[in-house]
N, C-alpha and C positions, 0 to 999 in steps of 0.2 A: 485544418489544425486537427490532430490527435488528443483527445482529453487526457486526464491521469485517469484510469479505470480501476487501481486497487491500490494499497499500500503494499510495500515490498518488503518482502522476508528478509529482515532485518537481523537477525541472528547470527549467522556468516559477518556480516560487515562489523557487528558490534565484537565480536571476537577478533577481529581483524583488527581493530583500533586496539583492544588491549594489548595484541602483540606489538604493535606498532609504538604503544604509548612506553612500553616499559624497555622496547629495544632502542628507541631513542635517547630514554634515560643512559642507558647504558653507552652507548655512541658518545652521547656527549660527555661522560666520563671517560673515555678513551681522549676525546679531546683534551680535556682539562689535563690529564698526565701530559700529553705531549707539550702543552703551554707551560706546566711545571717544570718540564724536563728541559725546556729552552731557557727559562728562568733560572736555571741552576736550584732550584729548591728541590728538587728530586733528583736521582741519577740513574737513569736505566740504558741498557747497553744500546747501540745505534741499531743492532741487528731488531732487536726487540722494538724500537722505536718506528721502525720503518714496516715492521708487522703490524703493529697497531696503526699506523698511518694507513694502511692498506685497506683493513678492517674498517676504520672509520670513514673512511671515503667512498667505499662499495657499500657498505651499509648504511650512510645517510644516504645516498643517492637511492638507493633500493627501497628505504624505507619511505623516503618522499612519494616515489613510486607508487608503492602498496597503498601509501594514503589517499593518494590521488586516486587511484583505481578504484577503493572502497567509495569514495564519493561518487564517483563517476557509474559505480555499479547501483548504488542505492538509491540514487535520484533516476537513473534512465529506466529502472523497474516500475515508475509511476508512470510511465509514458509507453513502454513496450515489453512483451512478455517474455523476458529474457530467462533463458533456460537456468534453474539455479544451480544443478551440476557443472557448469560449466565453470562456474566462481569457484565452487570446490576443488574443481583440477586446477584451475589459476593457482589458487592459495597453497595446494599440496606442492607443485611443481616450486612455487616461489621459495615455500619451505624447505625442501628438498636443495634447492640452490645454495640456500644458506647455510647447510649442514655442510655443503660439500665446499664452500668458500672458507668457512671458518677451519673445517677441518685441514685445507691447503693452506693456510695461514698459521694457525696454532700448534699443527701437529708436522705439517711438510714443511712450514719455514717461509711459505711464498711472502715475498716482500716488494713486488714489483709495482704497486700503487695501482689504483682502481681504473685507471686507465688503461693497463696492459699493453703499452705500445710496442709495436714490433720493432727488434727483435728482442727485447727484455726478457719476456718470459723463459726465454732458452737460453740468456746468457746471465746467469746469476754468480757466475764468481764463485761457484761451490755453497752459495749461501742455502740453495734448495735444490731440489731434483727436476727433470723435466717431467717427473708423475706428479709431483706436487702444483708444477706448473699447469699441467693437463687439468688435474682435477679444479682448480681455479676457474679455468676457463668452461669446464663442463658446468660449474655451478651458476655461470652466467649464461651459459646456453639455456639450462632447464628454467633460470628466470625468465630470460627473454621468450621461451617457449611459451610459456605460462602467459605473458604479456600477450602475445600474439593470440592465442586461443580466445583471451578475454575480450581484446578487442574486435575480432571477427565477429564475435557472436554480438557483440553491441552494434558494430557496423551493420551487420546483416539485419539485424531488427529495425534499425531506423530507417534503413534503404527500404524496406519492404513497409513499413508505415508512412513515412513520409515522400515516397514517390520518387527513390533514388538520391544518390548525394547529392544532385541541384538542390530538390527538394528540402533535405534534411540541413544544407546551409544555406537556407532562404535566399540562394542565388535568383529566383525571379524577382523576387521584392528588391534585392543589389543592383538589379539592370533595369529596374524601373516598369517591369512586366508584371508584378505581383502586389497583393494588398496587405498591410500590416494584419488585417485580421485574418487571412489565411496561413501568415507567416507560422513555422515552427516556435515553440518557447527557446528563450536565450539558451537554457541550459542544453538544448538538444543540438542548437547551432554549435557551441563549444565543444561538446560530447562528439559530434561527428568530425570537427577539425582535428582535435586532438587524437581523435582514432585513425584518422588518415596518418599523419605525420609520424604518429607514434608507430604503426604499422610499418612505414618505410624506412623510420630509424632502426626499428629491432631487425630488418629484414638484412638492412647493411651491417648491423652489428653481427648478426648470425653469420653471414658471409665471411667477414674478417676473422671471427672466432674459430672455424671451421679451418680457414687456411693457416692460422696459427697454429691449431692441433696438429694439423698434418705436418706442418714443419718440425713440430716437436718429436712427431714419430718417425719421422723422414726428414733428416736435416736437410738432405739435397733437393728438397722442395723449394723452390726459390718462391718469395713472396717482394715484390717492390715495397720496399719500406716508406716511401712517401705515399703511394697510393693506400697502403694499410692505414696509416695514419690519418688520411682523410678520410677513410672508412670509418674509423673510431672514433673520430670528433663527429661526424654525421650522426653516428648513433648516440654518443654520450650527450651531445649538446641538446638533439632530439629529446631525448629521455629525461635529462631534468627538466626541462623546460615542458615537456607534457606534463610532468608531475605537479606543476604548478597550475597549467592552463585545465586540467581535471579538476584540480583541487577548488579553483575558483568557481566551479558549477555550485558549490555549496553557497557562494554568496548571493548568485543568482537565485538558487531555492530559497534560503533562509532570510536574506533580509526583507523581503516583501513581507514575510510575517509579521516583521516589527513595524513595517513603516504602512501596511494594509493597501500597498499599491503593487501589482503584479510589475516584474521588470520584462517589458515587453521587446519584442524584437522588431526594432526600428532597421529606416534603410542604412543609416549610418552604422549602426551596431553589425547587419548583415555585411557590409561593405568592408568595414574595419576588420572581422572575423575571417575574411577572405586573403586581406592583407596579412592577418597572423598565419594562416595557414602557408602562405607564400614566405615569408621573413623567416618562421621556425625553419624551413628548410634550407633555405640560402644562406643564413647569416655565419656558419659554423666556420668559414675560414678566416674568420676572427682571432680563430684559436691558434692559425697557422701564420700570423704576420712575420714571426722571425725565420721561417723555413726559408730561406734564400732561393731554394729550388721549385718554390711553388710559383707557377705563371702570374704574372704582374696582374691580370685581368682579374684572376681569382682573387687576389689580395685588395684590389681595388673594391670589388664587389663585397667584399667582407666587410670592410669599411663604411661604404655607404649604406649597407644594408643596418649595420648596426648604429648607423645615425637615424634611419627611420622604423627602426624596430619598437621604439619604447612610443612611439604615436599610437598605433592602435591600443596599446596597452591603456594608457591616460586617457585617451579619448572613448574607450570602448567599459572599461571598468571602472578605473577612480574617479573622471569627472560625472560619470554617470550616478558613482555610489554618491558622491559630494550632492548632486540634485536630489535624491531620493531622502538622503539624509535631513536635507532642507525642507522637503516638501512636509513635513509634519514631525510633531514630538515623539520622539521615541524613548523608552525607558530602557536603559542600559542594563545588560545582565553578562554575564561571563561569553557565551556564546556570539551575542553581537559585538562585544566589544574585542575579542580577537578576530573576529572575520573582518570588522572596518582594519583592526592592527596589521591584519595579513595583506591586505590591498595596500594601504598606507606603506609597510616596508616592502612590497614586491615593487611599488612605484619608485621608491626611494632609492632600492637597490639596483636601478636600471642605468641609474645616473652614472656612478664610477663604472658600470659596464661598458656604458658607451663612450666615455672617456678612454678605458682601455683599448677600445676598439679602432681607436685612432693611431695610425701607423706610427707618427713620429713620437706617441706618448709610449706606445706599446713596445718599441724597442728598448725602452728603459725601464720601463714598469712591468712587465708580463711577469719577469721571473721572480718578482718580490711578493710583499705580503699583501698587496694590493688587490689582487687577484683573489684569494682568499675572502679579503673583505669584502668584496661585492657579491660572491654567492653566499657567503654567510648571511649575509644583510638577506638576500633572497629567500633563504631557507628558514633561518630563527625567525626573523620578522615577518617572512612571506608565507610560504608553503607551510610549514609547522605551525605558525600560528592559524592559519586557517584550520588545518588539523586538527588543533587543539579546539578550535571553536566548533567544528564539525562535532566532536565527542563531546563538548559540554552541549551540544544541542541535543542530541542524542538520548539524553537523561534527563532534558529539562525539565519533565513531567514529575519525574521520580524527585527531582530536588526542588520540587513543589515552586518552579518558576513556570509560569505560563507562557505559551509562544510569542506572546506579545511583549513579556520581559517585564520582570520586576527587578527593582534595584539591587545591585550585587549587596551581598553580604560582605562582611570585613573581611574573611578568608579569602574571599574572590578578588577583592579590591587589593589584597596582600600578595596573592598570586599573579596578578596581570602587571602590578606596579614591579613587584620584583622581576619578573620576567623580562618587560620592557626596558627596566635600567640597565639588567643584567646584558640585553641582547644588544640594545644600542651601545653601551662601553665596550663592548668585547669587540664589535663589528668596528667600530669607530677606532680601536686600537690596531686592528688589522690595516685600516687604512693610513693611519698616522705612520707606522710601521714600514710600510709600501712607499709612501712619500719618502721616508727617510733612506730607502734603497736597502733595508733588510730583507734577505732573500727568502723565499719559500722553499719547505720541504728539507731544510736541513734540521738535524737531530741535534746538533751543538750549537749555541750560540757565541758571539763573541762576548766580553764583558760589556761593551757600551750597547748590546743590544737585550740585554736578559732584564731589564727593568721594565720594557715595553711588554714583555711575555710576562712578568710578574704582575703587572698592572690588569692584564688581561685575562690571567688566572682569577682573579678576584671577580670581575665580573661573570667569568664562566660557572662560578661556584652560584652565582644569583641565578644564572639560565636553569642551571639545574635544579636549584630549589624550586623556582617557578614552575618548572615542568612537572616535576615531582607532586608539588600540588594538583595541578590540572588532572593527572593521571590518578591521583588517591581520589579527587572530585568527582571523575568518571567512573570509577571503580564504587565508589558509593552509593553513585547512581543507580548501575547496574544493582546492585545488591538490592535496594528498594525497588527495584522496575518488575513487576510482576509480569510483563511480558519479554524481559529480556532472555 
């Protein structure tokens, strides 16, 4: 096994988390504006609503990916000699993509949602031009190329250091031919798996983006709409899941600092991550259960894999985390609390996702607010909580909190309590609204739906307050960090 040789160059990662923190608050504010509009507490034009919805969706998915990539890069640089310039290229391409996307939306008027479903970018009904749609798609291409470059560097170095994909995935141990002592660290296994499936997803996304761009420039160029939708959801589903699976590396690396017990790569761990690798790629058809033109075998596969996909998560991370926490006393601080919350939120969020993956339920629930309910749990209480936990850990020393954890101060308790109550209430209101068949993606709600949106708006304010306190704490920590 390759041991950690040096501390990573944390500067670019710390800058990334500043950008991510500020953008997350802005995007949460966009979400609040939409819910206030649906509650009839404010009034904005429907065209602007869908522009905000597009920016909110694209931005949240992209920022989740950005924070996950920062976690991946930071901790993998402990084990392999990553080329720092590659991360700078990745961040530059990401920011370029952000500029193109925001320009397409708020200057060009593009409002076709983050999923860019074909042929919607070319069929605006006069709301935006083909140039605006092309600019939006080029923004995605720029971000995708950035992620591809970053993942190829991480994958290249892990393959060199651990004897190929098999070694980095701990397959010798998984198949009974290796020893626990020779297995790579748990975070390396997670990084290798995330790299494999995210590269596959990005390649599919790049292919359909290019096809859509050609269609915009040459309308006679034909693209099969069902094939395009499959490729888009392979890309979209893998990308957002990869964001979470990259972020969980922070749990594998940081929690052992609080428990004093390393997160070892056991045989069960290795087998489970092999299933994660397969499930993340294969589960996407549960997004297409309402497409009657899809082959029946694909829809059945999506449902079955949806049932199974939560098992590796619960077995590998959630259950193992409980064992680690029970093994010894832990003094909670902001970082450890948020990381544990992230795993709990991710686990809870898998339950409504599995329910929606059932064909009989999906037929009546998929176009309701049940769906944003489950993925907002994944993000607010899952991935983003882990990202905020990583931020708190990065400046733990400057905040005079030792790695083993000192008890949280009053402001920390207020921040995490506000965020937890807000996140739980906000997401539960989505699920309640979905159970009442309130549709998603509607700018204007019927009078009998506005009260649910109003209650959700109150909880959204709490989420924004908690997030702002986390970011302020991080910035204060950086200001007091001599190595920042």
